[in-house]
N, C-alpha and C positions, 0 to 999 in steps of 0.2 A: 816778870815778863818785861822785856825792854820796850821802850817807846819807839815807834816808827819815826825815823828822821825823813822829812820831806824837803826836797830841793827843787827850785825852779831852774831849769836849764833852757836858756833862750840865746838868741844870736841872730845875725843877719837882719837886723832891724832896718838898716840903711836909711836912717833918719836924714832928712834934708835931701832926699832924692830930687832930681830935676823934674821928672814927669814931663818931659819935653813934648810928648804926644798930645798933651792937654793945653787948652787955652790958659793964659796966665792965672786967671782967678781960680780956675778949676785945679790947676797944679798946686796953687797955694792951699786950697782946701784939702787936697790929697796929702800934702805934707803935714797939715794939722791933724788929719785923721791918723797918720802914722803915730804921732805922739799920743793921741787919745787912746789908740789901741794898745800901746805899750803901757800906759798908765792903768788901763783896764786890766791888762794881764797881771800887773803887779798887785792890783787890788784883789783879783781872783786868787793869786798865790797866797796873799795874806789870809784870805778867808779859808783857804785849804790848810793853813797851819804850816806854811813853808818857813824853814829856819835858816836857809841859805839860798842866795841867788848867784847863778853862774852865767856870765855873758861871754859867749864864744866868738867875739870879734865882729867887725863890720857893724858896730852899733850905729855908726854914721856912714853915709855914702861918700864922704869926702874928708880930707884932712883940713878943710877950711869951712866947717859948718857955721851956720848962723849962731852967733853968741847966745841969742835968746833960746835957741833950741838946746844948746849945751847946758845952760842954766836950768831949763825945764827938765832935762834928762836927769841931772844930778839931784834936783829937788825931789823928783819922783823916787829915786833910789834911796835918798836919805829918809823919806817918809816910810819906807818899808820897815825900818827899825831892826833889820837883820843884816848880817854880813853880806856884802856883794863883792864878787871877784870878777874882774874884767881882764880879758886877754885880747888886746887890739889886733885887728886883722889887716888884710892888704889894702882895704879901702880907707881905713881910719888908723893907719899905722902910727906908732909913737915916734915922735922926734922931740928932743930936748927943746923946751921953749915953745912947743906947738900947742894946739888947742887943748890937749889933755892936761897941760900945765897952766892953762889960762885962768883957772879959778882953783882955790884950795879944794881938795877932795873932801867930801863929807866924812866924818869919823868912821862910818861903817863901810866905806868903799875901799877896796884893795885893788891896785892896778899893777899888772905886770908891765914893766917899762924897759926890759932888756931882751935881746934876742937869745940869751942863754936861759936854760931852764932854772926856774926858781920855785919857791913854794911859800904858801901861807898856811899856818897851822891853827886850827880851831879846836883846842882840847876839850872845851865844853861840849862841842858837838861830836867829838870823836872823829874829826875829819881833817885831812891835810889835802890842800889843793895845789897841784903842780901846774906850771904853765910858763908861757913866754909871750913876748910881744913881737909882732912884725915891726921892724924899724925902717922898712922900705916897702916898695910896692910888691916885692917878691921875696921868697926865701927858698934857698936850694934844698934844705932838709930841716925837719923839726928837730930841736935839740933834746932828744930823749935820754934818759939815764943810761949810763954805761952798763949797769947791772940792774937786775930786776928789783923792784921795790920790795923790801923785806917785810913780811907780815909782823905787825907789832900791836895789834889790837885796834889800830886806827883804820878808817876807811880812806884809801888813797885814790884820789881823783885827778885825772889829767884834764885840764881845760885848754883846748887848743883850736886855733883856726888852722885847718889842715885839710888836704885833699887826699882821700883814699881811693880815688877813681883810677889812678895810674900816673903816668908821667905828667908832671905839672910844675909850674913855676911857683906854686903856692904851698910850700911845706909839704911835699908829697909824703904820705905815710903808708907804709906797707902793712898788710895784715900780720906778717911775721914779726916785724919790728914792734908793733903794738902788743902782740901777744908776749913777746920777750920782756917787755917793760914791766909787766906784772901789776898794772893798776887794777883797782876794783871796778872803776867806771871811767870811761873816756867821754867827756862832754865836748862834742865837736861842733865846729861851725865851718861855713864856706859853701857847702853843697846845699842849694836851695830846695831841690826836690830829691831828697835822699832815699836810699834804700831803708828797709825796716831796721830797727836795732838788731845788732848781731854780736855774738860772743867770739872773741879772739883769745884763745887760751882761757885764762880766768877773768879776762876783761870784757865787760859788757860795754859796747860802744854805740853811741847814737848821735845823729846830727839833730840840731834843733829845728832845722828847716827855716823858711822865711816867715816873718811875722805878718807882713802885708805885701801882697803881690804888687809889682811895679810895672808889669806889662803883660801882654797876652801869652807870653812864654811862662808865666807864673799864675795859671788859672786856679780859681777856687780859693777856699779859706786857708790862711796861713795859721801858724800856731807856734807851740813850744813843747817842751817835755817836762812832765812832772816825774821826778826821780824819787823813789822810795827806798830807804835802807832799813831793813828789819832784821835784826840779829846778824848783820853782816851780809845778808842777801840783798842784792840790788835789782830793782825792777823799774821799768819806765812806762808811762802812759801819756798819750798825747793830750795837749790842751789846745783848744780851738780859739783863734783870734776873732775879734769882732770887727776887724778892719774891713773897709769896702773891698769888694772882690772884682777881679777880671773874670769874665765868663766867655768861653768859646763854645759855640753851639752850632751843630750841623742841622741844616733845614733842607729836606728833600722837596724840591719844587718840580719834580718830574711831571711831564705832561703839560706844563704851562704853555699856552698858545701865544701869549703876549706879555708885555711888561706889566700891564695892569693886573694880570693874574698873579704874577710874582709879587707885586706890591701887596696885594690882598693877603697872600700867605704870610708875608713878612709881618704885616700888621697883626695878624691873628697870632703868630708865634710870640711876638713881643707881649701881647696881652696874656697869653698862656704862661709865659715865664714870669710875668709880674716883677721885673727887676726894680730895685729901689733906685732913687735918683742918683745915689753915689756909685752905682754899678757901671763898670765899663764892659760893654757887650760887643762881641764879634760874632756875626752870623756868617756861616759858610754855606752858600747855596750849592746844592748838588742835585744830580738827576739829569735825565735827558729832556730837553725842551725843544719846542719847534724852532726851526732855523730862523724864523722871523721874530722870535721872542727876544727883544732887546730891552732889558730893564733900564729905567731912567735912574741914574745914580743919585742925582740931587733929590728926586722924589723919594727914593728909599731912605736916604740919610735923614730926611726931615722926620721920618717916623721915630727916630731915636733922639729927637731934640731934648727930651726931658731927662736923658741919661748923662752921666758924667762924660762918657765917651762912647761912640757907636761907630762900628765899622761893618761893612758888608763885603765879603769876598765871593766873587762869582766863579764857582768851580763847576758850573753846569756844562753839559756836552750837548751839542745840537743833534737832533734826530737826523740820521743820514739816509739818503736814498742811494745806497751803494751801487745799485745797478746803473743809476743815472751818472754817478760820479765816475764809474769805470769808463764811460764813453764821453763824458763832458770834455770838450776841447778848451774850455776856459781855465781860469786860474784855480777855481775850486777843484776841478777834476785833476789838473796837473799836480796840485799840492797833495791831494788825497792819494794819488797813485805813487807819488814819491815816498810817502810815509807807509804805504801798505805793507811792504816787507817787514818793517819794524812792528807794525800793528799786529802782524801775525807771527812775530818772532817767538822763539822758545822761552826766552827769559821774561818772567813776569815784570821785572823792573824795566826792561826794555819796552815792553808793551805799554806799561803805565806812562813812561816818558813820552812815547810816541803819541799816546792818546792826549796827553797834556799839550804837546806841540800842535796837534790837530785842533784842539779846542781853542788855543790862543790864535793860531793861524786863521781859522775860520772867523773868529771874532774880529780880527783885524781886517780881513777881506770884506766882512759885512759892515764895517764901519761902527762896530759896537765899542763903546767905551768900557775898558776893562775895569772891573771893580776890585 
């Protein structure tokens, strides 16, 4: 019975990200957490018996990363003691004399450094890894083989920073082209919130996803993929990162009569969520509130002073006396009547847009500070 080969497929680490929404000391802490999360992932992979590591690009967020971060990155890779293959992406693209060449590669690290398709063969593992490097910020098309990879007893893997979502400046890859190439597995990077692994012809393809969220558009835990090859059959399973997270949470404050009532609910919600100090939290306030309910922004933000980052978005809607507004000769009435046809429109999207316009307009007319 053949032994199962396990491979770590990661990417989109974006080490040395700016984290510009944070104060400088908090941003520095976040960057350190990125490195710690990557090191922890490699330790977990070693404990799982991984024999090969694949990094699908954007390991760094910039082509000018901090030299200390670069050294720490390569030191962590060398410590794995297994082959590591890297395909630079659009954020950390390869240029001759650039940071990828700034220090000698550890003996176990293999780097694609051309925009043409190349490969590294690992006969002891029964694996050949094909790939390429971004050598600029964009790539018109990925350099796939002209003919399907011929079965030869080896497992053939494509390691690529590529976009399968459609027209793109980042090596757009179609389902048909991937299927025609005939790889056993495609270890992809670039899409941070990817679709589940999918089969294209004989090729199982998966994106690694992001390792550590860098904004509220990347909420929740990041991770990577654990690839298993058993007698030629390829399967993947997600690995969860221990990096600090961004959380986006909706809080219904409907019925609140005043700002103090809103503040009390926000305080209670934070206590219920029990976020760690490294958490970045965004609360979206929703529901219908009294028209006189004007939350104090500074007071609400003080509730999250123990967090790495705290934001509150006020998406509440004032309770309306529609009968009064129909007759009101002031600005409130005029504004309401101007929007009424759209509020009653047939399109759900149009009604939603009108409701948002009404919310923002009434907030401005009431002198409310928008959160």
